[in-house]
C-alpha positions as CSV (number, residue, x, y, z in Angstrom):
1,M,-49.9,22.5,49.5
2,T,-50.3,25.2,52.2
3,W,-48.6,28.2,49.7
4,L,-50.9,26.5,46.7
5,L,-53.9,27.2,48.7
6,S,-52.4,30.6,49.6
7,L,-52.0,31.6,46.1
8,F,-55.7,30.8,44.9
9,G,-57.1,32.9,47.9
10,C,-58.2,29.5,50.0
11,Q,-57.9,29.2,53.6
12,Q,-57.4,25.6,55.1
13,K,-58.8,26.6,58.7
14,T,-61.4,29.1,60.4
15,I,-59.7,32.2,61.7
16,M,-61.6,33.0,64.7
17,V,-62.1,36.5,65.6
18,K,-62.6,38.3,68.8
19,Q,-65.9,40.0,69.8
20,V,-67.1,42.9,72.2
21,D,-70.2,43.4,73.3
22,G,-71.5,40.7,70.9
23,C,-70.3,42.4,67.7
24,P,-67.4,40.1,66.1
25,E,-64.3,42.3,64.6
26,T,-65.4,41.7,61.2
27,L,-68.1,43.4,61.4
28,R,-67.6,45.8,63.3
29,H,-67.9,48.6,60.9
30,T,-70.2,51.4,59.7
31,V,-70.3,51.4,56.1
32,R,-72.4,53.8,53.7
33,Q,-75.1,52.4,51.2
34,L,-74.5,52.3,47.2
35,N,-75.4,55.8,46.0
36,D,-77.4,56.8,49.0
37,K,-76.3,58.7,52.3
38,K,-77.3,55.8,55.1
39,E,-75.3,54.3,56.7
40,V,-75.2,50.9,58.0
41,N,-73.5,49.3,60.9
42,L,-72.5,45.7,59.8
43,C,-73.1,44.1,63.3
44,D,-76.3,45.9,63.9
45,E,-77.6,44.4,60.5
46,Y,-75.4,40.9,59.7
47,T,-74.3,39.6,63.3
48,G,-75.5,35.8,63.7
49,K,-76.1,35.8,59.6
50,V,-73.5,33.6,57.4
51,V,-71.7,36.6,55.3
52,L,-69.9,36.5,51.6
53,I,-68.4,39.8,51.6
54,V,-67.2,40.5,47.9
55,N,-65.4,43.2,45.9
56,T,-66.9,43.5,42.7
57,A,-66.3,45.5,39.6
58,S,-68.6,46.0,36.3
59,K,-66.3,46.2,33.5
60,C,-64.0,43.0,34.9
61,A,-64.1,39.5,33.4
62,F,-65.1,38.4,36.0
63,T,-68.6,40.4,36.1
64,D,-71.1,37.4,35.2
65,Q,-70.9,36.4,38.8
66,Y,-73.0,39.0,39.7
67,E,-75.8,36.8,38.8
68,D,-74.6,33.7,40.7
69,L,-73.8,36.1,43.5
70,E,-77.5,37.3,43.2
71,K,-78.9,33.7,43.0
72,I,-77.1,32.1,45.9
73,Y,-78.2,35.3,48.4
74,A,-81.8,34.8,46.6
75,K,-81.7,31.0,48.0
76,Y,-80.5,31.4,51.0
77,K,-81.4,35.0,52.3
78,D,-84.5,33.5,54.4
79,Q,-82.2,30.9,55.9
80,G,-79.9,34.0,57.1
81,F,-77.2,34.1,54.3
82,V,-76.1,37.4,52.8
83,V,-73.9,39.0,50.6
84,L,-72.4,42.2,50.7
85,G,-71.1,44.1,47.6
86,F,-68.4,46.3,48.1
87,P,-67.3,47.9,44.5
88,S,-63.8,49.2,43.5
89,N,-61.6,50.3,41.3
90,D,-58.4,49.4,42.7
91,F,-58.0,46.9,39.7
92,A,-57.5,48.1,36.2
93,N,-59.6,50.7,36.4
94,Q,-62.4,48.3,36.0
95,E,-65.0,50.2,38.3
96,P,-64.3,53.7,36.9
97,A,-68.4,54.5,36.7
98,D,-69.9,56.5,39.5
99,E,-72.1,55.1,42.3
100,K,-75.1,56.0,40.7
101,Q,-74.0,54.0,37.4
102,V,-73.4,51.4,39.3
103,Q,-76.1,50.8,41.1
104,E,-78.0,50.7,37.7
105,F,-75.7,48.8,36.1
106,C,-75.9,46.3,38.9
107,R,-79.9,46.2,39.2
108,L,-80.7,46.2,35.5
109,T,-78.2,44.2,34.2
110,Y,-78.1,41.4,36.7
111,G,-80.8,42.0,39.0
112,V,-78.8,42.8,42.1
113,Q,-80.7,42.8,45.3
114,F,-77.8,41.9,47.9
115,P,-76.6,45.2,49.8
116,M,-74.2,46.8,47.6
117,F,-71.9,50.0,49.6
118,A,-69.7,52.9,48.7
119,K,-66.8,52.3,46.4
120,S,-64.2,50.9,48.4
121,K,-60.3,50.5,48.3
122,V,-59.7,46.8,49.1
123,K,-56.2,46.8,48.1
124,K,-53.4,46.2,51.0
125,H,-51.7,49.5,51.8
126,H,-54.9,51.8,51.2
127,A,-57.8,49.4,52.3
128,D,-60.7,50.8,53.7
129,P,-61.7,49.7,57.1
130,V,-63.6,46.4,56.3
131,F,-61.1,45.3,54.1
132,K,-58.2,46.3,56.2
133,T,-59.7,44.4,59.2
134,L,-60.5,41.2,56.8
135,G,-56.7,41.6,55.1
136,E,-55.4,41.5,58.4
137,L,-57.3,38.8,60.1
138,S,-56.5,36.1,56.8
139,H,-53.2,37.5,55.7
140,T,-54.6,38.0,52.4
141,Y,-56.0,41.0,50.2
142,P,-58.4,41.0,47.3
143,K,-55.9,40.3,44.4
144,W,-58.4,41.1,41.8
145,N,-62.3,41.6,41.7
146,F,-64.5,39.5,43.2
147,Y,-62.2,38.4,45.7
148,K,-64.5,36.5,48.5
149,F,-64.4,36.4,52.3
150,L,-66.7,34.1,53.8
151,L,-67.9,34.8,57.4
152,D,-69.7,31.9,59.6
153,R,-72.5,33.3,62.1
154,N,-69.9,34.6,64.7
155,G,-68.4,36.3,62.2
156,N,-65.0,34.3,61.7
157,I,-63.4,33.7,58.3
158,V,-64.1,30.6,57.4
159,D,-62.5,30.7,53.5
160,T,-61.2,33.5,51.5
161,Y,-61.9,32.6,47.6
162,S,-60.2,34.3,44.3
163,S,-62.0,35.6,41.8
164,L,-61.6,32.2,39.6
165,T,-64.2,30.6,42.4
166,N,-67.7,31.2,41.3
167,P,-69.9,32.0,44.0
168,T,-71.9,28.8,43.2
169,S,-69.4,26.6,43.9
170,I,-69.5,27.4,47.6
171,T,-73.2,26.5,48.6
172,D,-72.3,22.9,49.9
173,K,-70.3,25.2,52.8
174,I,-72.9,28.1,53.2
175,E,-75.3,25.2,53.2
176,T,-73.1,24.1,56.1
177,L,-72.5,27.0,58.2
178,L,-76.1,27.9,57.9
179,I,-77.0,24.6,59.8
180,A,-74.2,25.5,62.1
181,P,-75.4,27.1,65.7
182,V,-74.1,30.5,66.5
183,T,-72.3,30.2,69.5
184,K,-72.2,32.9,72.6
185,V,-68.8,34.2,73.0
186,E,-68.6,36.0,75.8
187,S,-67.1,39.7,75.6
188,Q,-63.6,40.4,75.8
């Protein structure tokens, strides 16, 4: 059963992460906003929130998931939930556009308002820092576009989901995480 869950990108238990100065290692990154020079410290912005990190692409069979990602973001953002999108051209050249085109496509086609960041490398041997950290901790890297990592309010990796998993199918888990308290962790 474990190999089957691994094949489809699902974790069986929460992966606890280290925290330094109240920042979980999953969020200890500064990334550039999509089509912008502004950099965002993920710890400063998203510590204490339930976070869904997704590698995206505009020319993929799963691109319609943008609509569902935006729906769950809009539904739960005021309760402490956020979707973080990272466009990637790592799989079959399905995100060849420049960042301005990606941003326009997401906003005009799907009404995306959740935070989107600079185009990123997500494959194991070339992963940018965010996906390198997530991959090393979870022992899984995105296998295709729209791979998802779900973090609890403490930055722990609760689950990973393959591209086949529609974001709306995990709303029960998101709701459970939203009502769970943030655990105060001593700095290490």
